[in-house]
C-alpha positions in Angstrom: 4.4 17.1 4.9 5.1 14.1 3.3 8.7 14.6 1.0 9.5 11.3 -1.1 11.9 10.7 -3.4 11.3 9.6 -7.4 13.6 11.1 -9.5 12.8 14.9 -8.6 11.7 15.4 -5.1 7.9 14.9 -4.5 6.1 16.3 -1.5 2.4 16.1 -1.1 0.5 17.2 2.2 -1.8 14.4 3.4 -3.6 13.7 6.8 -4.6 10.1 6.0 -7.8 9.1 8.0 -5.8 5.7 8.9 -4.7 4.2 12.1 -1.7 2.2 11.6 -1.8 -0.3 14.4 -1.8 -3.6 12.3 2.1 -3.6 11.6 2.7 -2.1 14.8 0.8 -4.9 17.3 0.9 -8.2 14.8 4.2 -10.4 14.5 6.1 -9.5 11.5 7.6 -12.8 8.7 11.3 -13.2 10.0 12.1 -13.8 6.9 12.9 -10.8 4.5 13.0 -12.3 1.2 10.3 -10.8 -1.1 9.4 -14.6 -3.0 6.1 -16.9 -2.8 5.7 -19.1 0.1 3.6 -20.2 2.8 4.2 -17.7 5.6 4.1 -19.4 9.1 3.8 -17.5 12.5 3.2 -13.7 11.1 0.5 -12.0 9.9 2.6 -9.7 7.1 5.7 -9.7 5.8 7.8 -6.6 4.8 8.4 -6.2 0.8 10.1 -4.5 -1.8 7.5 -3.4 -4.5 8.4 -2.9 -7.9 7.9 0.5 -9.6 5.0 1.0 -12.2 5.3 1.8 -15.8 3.1 4.0 -17.8 1.1 5.3 -15.0 -2.2 6.8 -15.7 -5.6 6.9 -13.3 -8.6 6.3 -14.5 -11.0 7.2 -11.6 -10.7 8.7 -8.3 -14.2 8.7 -6.1 -14.6 12.3 -4.5 -16.3 10.7 -1.0 -13.7 7.9 -0.8 -10.8 10.9 -1.0 -13.1 12.6 1.6 -12.8 9.3 3.9 -9.1 9.6 4.2 -8.8 13.2 4.5 -8.1 14.0 0.4 -9.6 16.7 -1.0 -11.3 16.1 -4.7 -8.2 18.4 -6.0 -5.6 15.9 -4.4 -6.9 13.1 -6.5 -6.0 14.7 -9.7 -2.0 15.5 -8.9 0.8 13.7 -9.9 1.9 13.1 -6.2 -1.5 11.4 -6.2 -0.7 9.0 -8.6 2.9 8.2 -7.9 1.8 7.0 -4.4 -1.1 5.4 -4.9 0.4 3.2 -8.1 3.7 2.7 -5.6 5.7 4.5 -8.2 6.7 6.1 -4.9 7.0 4.0 -2.0 5.7 4.9 1.5 8.6 3.4 4.4 8.3 0.3 5.5 5.6 -1.1 2.8 4.3 -4.5 3.8 1.8 -7.5 2.3 -0.9 -8.8 4.8 -1.5 -12.3 4.8 -5.1 -13.4 5.0 -7.2 -16.8 4.1 -10.9 -17.5 2.7 -12.3 -18.8 0.0 -11.8 -18.6 -3.4 -13.3 -20.2 -6.6 -15.3 -22.4 -4.2 -12.4 -23.8 -2.3 -10.5 -22.7 1.1 -7.0 -21.3 0.6 -5.2 -21.0 4.0 -2.9 -18.3 2.6 -4.2 -15.4 -0.2 -1.7 -12.7 0.7 
């Protein structure tokens, strides 16, 4: 049972089918400041997420819900909306560093 705070107590039983190894095995950014900058010698940065306003859910895909261990009914709950929108932040949120082509040019850091 995952219990998180957002003005009131929100709980959601979740069994996500996700392996949590990325942020445990790769180096984290040593700078905790949340700003736009080039990140050196790290694969992710811990972040303080901003809470979104006026939440609404447009659509869920039953096949994707099942892939992460959720039922179709789970995707229709306020708890689901709050967690997936970022209104409730799970412990230790992070942003990944990655590189690739964007608009036809190589970009050394996109995340």
